[in-house]
Structure formats: structure tokens, C-alpha cells
DORO-827632 format. One line per field, with one value per residue: residue number from 1; residue in one letter; chain; x, y, z of N, C-alpha, C, O in turn. Coordinates in nm, 4 decimals. Layout:
BEGIN
num	NUM_...;
residu	A_...;
chaine	A_...;
n.xx	X_...;
n.yy	Y_...;
n.zz	Z_...;
ca.xx	X_...;
ca.yy	Y_...;
ca.zz	Z_...;
c.xx	X_...;
c.yy	Y_...;
c.zz	Z_...;
o.xx	X_...;
o.yy	Y_...;
o.zz	Z_...;
This chain:
BEGIN
num	1_2_3_4_5_6_7_8_9_10_11_12_13_14_15_16_17_18_19_20_21_22_23_24_25_26_27_28_29_30_31_32_33_34_35_36_37_38_39_40_41_42_43_44_45_46_47_48_49_50_51;
residu	M_S_Q_D_N_L_I_K_L_E_C_T_V_C_R_K_V_N_F_H_S_H_K_N_K_K_I_I_K_N_R_L_E_L_K_K_Y_C_R_H_C_R_K_H_V_L_H_K_E_T_K;
chaine	A_A_A_A_A_A_A_A_A_A_A_A_A_A_A_A_A_A_A_A_A_A_A_A_A_A_A_A_A_A_A_A_A_A_A_A_A_A_A_A_A_A_A_A_A_A_A_A_A_A_A;
n.xx	1.4070_1.4064_1.4883_1.3985_1.1692_1.0060_0.7308_0.4926_0.2190_-0.0448_-0.3030_-0.6398_-0.8159_-0.7019_-0.4040_-0.2041_0.1024_0.0716_0.1086_0.4053_0.5354_0.5683_0.6085_0.6018_0.7219_0.7174_0.5166_0.2778_0.1809_0.0147_-0.0683_-0.1139_-0.4052_-0.5340_-0.7569_-0.7291_-0.6603_-0.6728_-0.4864_-0.5103_-0.7615_-0.9175_-1.0534_-1.1540_-0.9899_-0.9578_-0.6295_-0.3791_-0.1037_0.2016_0.4814;
n.yy	-0.1857_0.1074_0.2028_0.4431_0.4808_0.2822_0.1836_0.0888_-0.1011_-0.1128_-0.2767_-0.1639_-0.2766_-0.4976_-0.3902_-0.5313_-0.5128_-0.6096_-0.5628_-0.4745_-0.1969_0.0250_0.3785_0.6638_0.9468_1.2472_1.3079_1.2029_1.3254_1.2860_1.0491_0.6983_0.5196_0.1948_-0.0614_-0.3606_-0.7398_-0.8930_-1.1039_-1.2168_-1.1230_-1.2133_-1.0865_-0.8158_-0.5303_-0.2123_-0.0626_0.1382_0.3431_0.3584_0.4382;
n.zz	-0.9376_-0.7492_-0.4030_-0.2900_-0.4378_-0.3428_-0.1494_0.0894_0.1521_0.3828_0.5274_0.6146_0.7898_0.9352_0.9835_0.8660_0.6912_0.3361_0.0961_-0.1324_-0.3228_-0.5777_-0.6524_-0.8419_-0.7193_-0.7401_-0.9248_-0.7913_-0.4844_-0.2869_-0.0452_-0.1499_-0.2391_-0.2533_-0.3211_-0.2492_-0.2366_0.0829_0.2443_0.4995_0.6325_0.4544_0.2222_0.0014_0.0784_0.1716_0.1200_0.2503_0.2035_0.3933_0.6226;
ca.xx	1.3445_1.5150_1.4654_1.3269_1.0484_0.9359_0.6066_0.4521_0.0537_-0.1223_-0.4565_-0.6999_-0.8979_-0.5830_-0.2881_-0.0940_0.1686_0.0673_0.2070_0.5200_0.4927_0.6547_0.5436_0.6824_0.6813_0.7430_0.4006_0.1948_0.2226_-0.0300_-0.0667_-0.1742_-0.5013_-0.6150_-0.8716_-0.6474_-0.6817_-0.6124_-0.5222_-0.5493_-0.9014_-0.9567_-1.1591_-1.0963_-1.0330_-0.8776_-0.4897_-0.3073_0.0640_0.2496_0.5939;
ca.yy	-0.0861_0.1847_0.2146_0.5686_0.4708_0.1624_0.1908_-0.0394_-0.1135_-0.1762_-0.2972_-0.0924_-0.3730_-0.5773_-0.3182_-0.5571_-0.4837_-0.6819_-0.5359_-0.3436_-0.1380_0.1691_0.5200_0.8121_1.0896_1.3833_1.3075_1.1748_1.3621_1.2367_0.8918_0.6169_0.3866_0.1086_-0.1575_-0.4697_-0.8379_-0.9054_-1.2816_-1.2275_-1.0869_-1.3062_-1.0239_-0.7190_-0.4361_-0.0952_-0.0510_0.2699_0.3824_0.3637_0.5447;
ca.zz	-0.8725_-0.6718_-0.3029_-0.2413_-0.4766_-0.2701_-0.0493_0.1884_0.1480_0.4835_0.5501_0.7037_0.8686_1.0297_1.0022_0.8424_0.5756_0.2670_-0.0488_-0.1558_-0.4498_-0.5941_-0.7249_-0.8824_-0.5679_-0.8195_-0.9839_-0.7018_-0.3679_-0.1436_-0.0126_-0.2420_-0.1432_-0.3287_-0.2742_-0.2779_-0.1169_0.2032_0.2823_0.6458_0.6440_0.3155_0.1506_-0.0805_0.1530_0.1242_0.1576_0.2025_0.1888_0.4956_0.5787;
c.xx	1.4169_1.4098_1.3917_1.1737_0.9230_0.8545_0.5596_0.2840_-0.0049_-0.2624_-0.5357_-0.7595_-0.8046_-0.4839_-0.1878_-0.0550_0.1409_0.1502_0.3197_0.5106_0.5602_0.5680_0.5927_0.6183_0.6356_0.5956_0.2654_0.2396_0.1352_-0.0401_-0.1660_-0.2718_-0.5566_-0.6765_-0.8037_-0.7213_-0.6117_-0.6010_-0.5370_-0.6919_-0.9988_-1.0480_-1.0759_-1.1448_-0.9285_-0.7448_-0.4492_-0.1639_0.1061_0.3847_0.7084;
c.yy	-0.0101_0.1807_0.3463_0.5697_0.3725_0.2173_0.0705_-0.0075_-0.1660_-0.1730_-0.2438_-0.1403_-0.4348_-0.4894_-0.3717_-0.5535_-0.6201_-0.6892_-0.4562_-0.3268_-0.0329_0.2509_0.6187_0.9518_1.2387_1.3954_1.2909_1.2054_1.3184_1.0677_0.8211_0.5124_0.3208_-0.0255_-0.2924_-0.6166_-0.8507_-1.0582_-1.2998_-1.1847_-1.1779_-1.2450_-0.8985_-0.6042_-0.2915_-0.0908_0.0580_0.2635_0.4079_0.4357_0.3816;
c.zz	-0.7366_-0.5058_-0.2172_-0.3287_-0.4204_-0.1372_-0.0039_0.1932_0.2799_0.4555_0.6312_0.8197_0.9996_1.0726_0.9381_0.7110_0.4669_0.1224_-0.0359_-0.2908_-0.4552_-0.6781_-0.7587_-0.7897_-0.6342_-0.8960_-0.8693_-0.5421_-0.2470_-0.1508_-0.0949_-0.1540_-0.2656_-0.2432_-0.3566_-0.1655_-0.0406_0.2263_0.4099_0.6960_0.5411_0.2366_0.0864_-0.0071_0.0927_0.1782_0.1471_0.2372_0.3286_0.5086_0.5380;
o.xx	1.4701_1.2885_1.3427_1.0804_0.8016_0.9055_0.5854_0.2371_-0.0126_-0.3254_-0.5093_-0.7641_-0.8269_-0.4591_-0.0826_-0.1325_0.1827_0.2190_0.3349_0.4836_0.6148_0.4794_0.6442_0.5165_0.5496_0.5647_0.1680_0.3161_0.1758_-0.0214_-0.2800_-0.2450_-0.6125_-0.6446_-0.8157_-0.7949_-0.4912_-0.7017_-0.5815_-0.7262_-1.1191_-1.1279_-0.9567_-1.2611_-0.8517_-0.7402_-0.4680_-0.1194_0.0356_0.4156_0.8228;
o.yy	-0.0696_0.1604_0.3403_0.6428_0.3777_0.2794_-0.0383_0.0987_-0.2888_-0.0948_-0.2729_-0.0800_-0.4239_-0.4925_-0.3083_-0.5788_-0.7296_-0.7740_-0.3773_-0.4171_0.0129_0.2115_0.6770_1.0210_1.3170_1.5106_1.3661_1.1306_1.3155_0.9911_0.8639_0.4489_0.3784_-0.0697_-0.3225_-0.6090_-0.8312_-1.1290_-1.4096_-1.2211_-1.2018_-1.3160_-0.8798_-0.5643_-0.2854_-0.1181_0.1099_0.1689_0.4899_0.5004_0.3958;
o.zz	-0.6429_-0.5015_-0.1045_-0.2952_-0.4402_-0.0440_-0.0553_0.2341_0.2794_0.3842_0.7478_0.9270_1.1201_1.1931_0.9294_0.6188_0.5043_0.0656_0.0574_-0.3699_-0.3548_-0.7540_-0.6633_-0.7946_-0.5939_-0.9265_-0.8730_-0.4813_-0.1308_-0.2454_-0.1133_-0.0520_-0.3589_-0.1328_-0.4753_-0.0671_-0.0566_0.2265_0.4432_0.8085_0.5513_0.1755_0.1110_-0.0022_-0.0034_0.2982_0.0371_0.3022_0.3875_0.4085_0.4948;
């Protein structure tokens, strides 16, 4: 996995970085938003891409 394609996914509720993922930045221009499980909140919540 190349470093320039790595992104961090942050929980919108507790603001903790829970996941690291990758995306093709040439195809997807806007920030990624996924509904994933947060182990700190203990439920499925929206996670947004951070810098």
C-alpha cells in the first residue's frame, strides 16, 4: 500500500481515528464517508476521512 493513497477514518461522534484505508485519489475527489463500527462508542456510526 503506497503512502500517498492512505487515508484515516475518524468517528464523527467521539472524534477518534479508528480505521486506516486507501483510495484512488484520481477517481474519488471528495472526502470519503462510511458507516463503520466504532469500538469506543460501541455502535455503527458515520466515519469521515481526515487529513
